[in-house]
C-alpha positions in Angstrom: 3.6 24.4 1.2 6.5 26.7 3.4 7.9 23.2 3.9 7.8 22.0 0.4 9.9 25.4 -0.6 12.7 25.2 1.7 13.3 21.0 1.2 13.9 22.5 -2.3 16.0 25.1 -1.4 17.8 23.6 1.2 21.0 22.4 -0.7 20.7 25.7 -3.7 23.9 27.4 -3.9 25.1 30.3 -5.7 27.3 29.7 -8.3 30.5 32.1 -9.2 29.7 32.5 -12.9 33.5 32.9 -14.0 34.6 29.6 -11.5 31.7 27.4 -11.7 32.0 26.8 -8.2 29.8 27.5 -5.1 30.5 31.1 -4.0 28.0 31.5 -1.1 24.6 29.8 0.4 21.0 31.2 -0.8 19.7 32.7 2.7 15.7 32.9 1.9 13.3 33.7 4.6 9.6 32.6 5.2 8.4 36.3 4.9 10.4 36.8 1.6 8.7 33.7 0.6 5.5 34.7 1.0 5.6 38.0 -0.6 6.9 36.2 -3.4 3.9 34.1 -3.7 1.6 36.5 -3.2 2.9 38.6 -6.3 3.1 35.0 -8.3 0.6 34.6 -11.1 -0.5 31.3 -10.6 -1.2 29.5 -14.1 -5.1 27.9 -15.6 -3.0 25.3 -17.2 -2.6 21.8 -15.7 1.0 21.5 -14.3 1.3 24.8 -16.4 1.6 23.2 -19.4 -1.5 21.9 -20.2 -4.1 24.0 -21.5 -8.0 22.8 -21.1 -8.5 21.9 -25.0 -5.1 19.8 -24.6 -7.1 18.1 -21.2 -9.9 17.5 -23.3 -8.2 16.1 -25.9 -6.3 13.6 -23.7 -9.7 12.8 -21.7 -11.3 11.9 -25.4 -8.2 10.0 -26.6 -8.4 7.8 -23.7 -12.2 7.2 -23.5 -12.7 9.2 -20.5 -15.5 11.3 -22.1 -17.0 8.5 -24.2 -17.4 6.5 -20.5 -19.1 9.3 -18.9 -21.5 9.8 -22.4 -22.3 6.3 -21.4 -23.0 7.3 -18.0 -25.9 10.2 -18.7 -23.0 13.0 -19.2 -22.8 13.9 -22.4 -21.4 17.1 -22.1 -19.5 17.5 -18.8 -17.5 20.8 -17.9 -13.4 20.7 -17.5 -12.3 23.4 -14.9 -8.4 23.9 -14.1 -7.8 26.1 -11.4 -4.5 26.8 -9.5 -4.9 26.5 -5.6 -1.4 28.2 -5.4 1.4 28.2 -7.1 2.2 24.8 -6.7 -1.4 22.9 -6.4 -3.6 22.8 -9.1 -7.4 20.8 -9.3 -8.9 19.6 -12.3 -12.6 19.4 -12.2 -15.3 17.4 -14.1 -18.8 18.4 -13.8 -21.8 17.0 -14.9 -22.8 19.8 -17.3 -21.6 23.4 -19.4 -23.7 25.4 -16.9 -23.1 22.8 -14.0 -22.1 24.9 -10.4 -18.8 23.8 -9.0 -20.3 21.9 -6.0 -21.9 18.4 -5.3 -24.5 16.6 -6.6 -22.7 18.5 -9.6 -19.0 17.3 -9.1 -17.9 14.1 -10.9 -14.3 14.0 -10.8 -11.8 16.1 -8.7 -7.8 15.8 -9.2 -5.8 17.7 -7.1 -2.0 17.4 -7.9 1.4 19.2 -7.5 5.0 18.2 -8.7 7.8 17.9 -6.1 11.3 16.4 -5.4 10.8 13.9 -3.0 13.5 12.7 -1.1 13.5 9.1 1.0 10.1 8.5 0.9 10.6 4.9 2.6 12.1 6.9 5.6 14.7 3.5 5.6 18.6 3.0 5.6 19.7 1.5 2.5 16.7 2.1 0.5 17.7 6.4 -0.1 15.9 7.4 -3.4 15.7 10.6 -4.8 13.6 11.7 -7.4 11.3 14.0 -9.3 7.3 13.3 -8.7 4.1 14.2 -9.4 2.3 14.0 -6.7 -1.7 13.2 -6.5 -3.2 15.2 -3.5 -6.7 14.4 -4.0 -8.3 12.0 -6.6 -12.5 11.6 -6.3 -14.8 10.1 -8.9 -18.2 9.9 -8.1 -21.6 9.1 -10.2 -24.4 11.1 -8.2 -26.9 9.9 -10.2 -26.3 6.7 -9.2 -27.4 4.5 -5.5 -25.5 2.3 -3.7 -26.9 -1.0 -4.0 -25.7 -4.6 -2.1 -23.7 -5.3 -5.4 -21.7 -1.7 -5.1 -21.8 -0.7 -1.4 -20.8 2.4 0.3 -17.1 2.4 0.6 -15.2 4.8 3.6 -15.7 7.9 2.7 -18.0 8.0 -0.3 -21.0 10.4 -0.8 -21.7 8.5 -4.0 -20.9 5.8 -5.9 -18.3 5.7 -8.1 -17.9 6.5 -12.0 -15.5 3.4 -12.7 -13.4 5.6 -15.0 -10.2 5.3 -12.9 -8.3 3.3 -15.1 -9.0 5.3 -17.7 -8.3 8.3 -16.4 -4.9 7.1 -14.6 -3.7 6.6 -18.2 -3.8 10.4 -18.6 -2.6 11.4 -15.7 0.4 8.8 -16.6 0.9 10.5 -20.0 0.9 14.1 -18.6 3.6 13.2 -16.1 5.7 11.4 -18.7 5.4 14.5 -20.9 6.9 16.7 -18.7 9.7 14.5 -17.4 8.7 13.0 -14.1 9.9 9.9 -12.5 7.3 8.6 -10.7 3.7 9.2 -10.0 2.7 9.3 -6.4 -0.4 8.7 -4.3 -0.9 8.5 -0.3 -4.0 6.4 -0.1 -6.4 7.6 2.7 -7.9 4.2 2.7 -7.6 0.6 2.4 -9.4 0.3 -0.6 -7.9 3.4 -2.5 -4.5 1.6 -2.1 -6.0 -1.7 -3.2 -7.7 -0.1 -6.2 -3.7 1.2 -7.2 -1.9 -1.9 -6.7 0.0 -3.8 -8.1 1.1 -0.8 -10.4 1.7 1.1 -7.4 3.9 0.0 -4.8 4.4 1.5 -1.3 8.0 3.1 -0.9 8.2 1.9 2.5 8.9 -1.9 2.5 7.6 -1.8 6.0 3.9 -0.5 4.5 4.0 -3.1 1.6 4.3 -5.7 3.6 1.7 -4.8 5.9 -0.3 -4.1 3.0 0.5 -7.8 1.4 -0.5 -9.3 5.0 -3.7 -7.6 4.6 -5.1 -8.6 1.2 -3.9 -12.1 2.2 -6.1 -11.8 5.2 -9.4 -9.9 3.2 -8.9 -12.3 0.0 -12.1 -14.0 0.9 -14.1 -10.8 1.4 -15.1 -8.0 -0.7 -13.1 -4.6 -1.2 -15.6 -2.8 0.6 -16.1 -5.3 3.4 -12.2 -5.1 3.9 -12.0 -1.5 4.2 -15.0 -1.2 6.4 -13.4 -3.7 8.5 -9.9 -1.4 8.7 -12.2 1.8 9.2 -14.1 0.0 12.1 -11.1 -1.2 14.1 -12.0 -5.2 13.2 -8.5 -6.0 12.4 -6.6 -7.3 15.1 -3.0 -6.5 15.7 -1.8 -9.6 17.8 1.5 -8.4 18.2 0.0 -4.6 19.5 -2.9 -6.3 21.1 -5.1 -3.3 19.7 -6.6 -2.6 16.4 -4.9 -2.1 13.4 -5.5 1.6 12.4 -4.9 2.5 8.6 -2.1 5.2 8.1 -1.4 6.3 4.7 1.9 6.1 3.5 3.5 6.9 -0.1 2.3 4.9 -2.9 4.3 5.2 -5.9 4.3 4.0 -9.8 7.8 4.5 -11.6 8.2 6.0 -14.8 11.9 5.9 -15.1 14.0 2.8 -14.7 15.5 4.3 -11.6 12.7 4.3 -9.8 11.2 1.4 -11.2 14.4 -0.8 -10.0 13.9 0.7 -6.8 10.7 -2.0 -6.0 12.7 -4.6 -8.0 15.7 -4.7 -6.1 16.7 -7.9 -3.8 17.1 -5.5 -0.8 13.4 -3.6 -1.2 11.8 -7.5 -1.5 13.6 -9.0 1.2 12.2 -6.2 3.6 9.1 -6.5 2.2 9.0 -10.4 3.0 10.4 -9.7 6.2 7.8 -7.0 7.0 5.2 -9.5 6.1 6.3 -12.1 8.2 6.0 -10.3 11.2 2.7 -9.1 10.7 0.5 -11.1 12.7 -3.2 -9.9 11.8 -6.8 -11.3 12.4 -10.6 -10.7 12.0 -11.7 -9.6 15.3 -15.5 -10.9 14.1 -17.2 -11.8 11.1 -18.2 -9.5 8.5 -21.5 -9.0 7.3 
């Protein structure tokens, strides 16, 4: 949190009110920041703007509530809470009086807004933009059970709800309403990235190239098999002579032409293709 604050304040200057030019630098200590945060009143409005009623209306408008009703949750409980002055959580619980814990939790969304600078960490592709970052997104159906047709994915305690598409549409709408240039997530597992792709691309062309190479390698197996293969070290990196380890990277969807054009730029595409060609992955053994 302090790191994000420092990043925001790093280039801030106090302007001379008469001349309109920089007059001095802003020097803020960690102690002063913490003291101010302790006195800061957090908001129970999503992103500091949307009330619980507005969120419920959006979920209804995009069909999320209807989908939950069809799955046996006709009266879900919606909660908005501030985790800290910069991050908030939106929870959907199974019934009006359900506690905030498993097995009553259907959805949890944690997000924050920030200014991202050069998430690709590469020269010639530097970009800065105002982003809405999905810090955590969970969908689960405690009433459902895993089956051969719907096997457990890495990290899952219960099967998913099947409402990601409609829920993401609502998130994108909220982001647009508050003027964000992109929505960003950092997929913890391969299947997370696969579910977001291709609407979301990795800002790092090297990460995007690796992902494209993995998709081709795993195209003939199920998403669950593919994700478990990566999680259990069954993907061999021939160049490193070691198991390929999935590393989370920023994956985003542009909401303005400036960010959209980043992913379609000749330089980005050239680097993705070059990175994909350098990847030499193979399955160490057959997947069951």
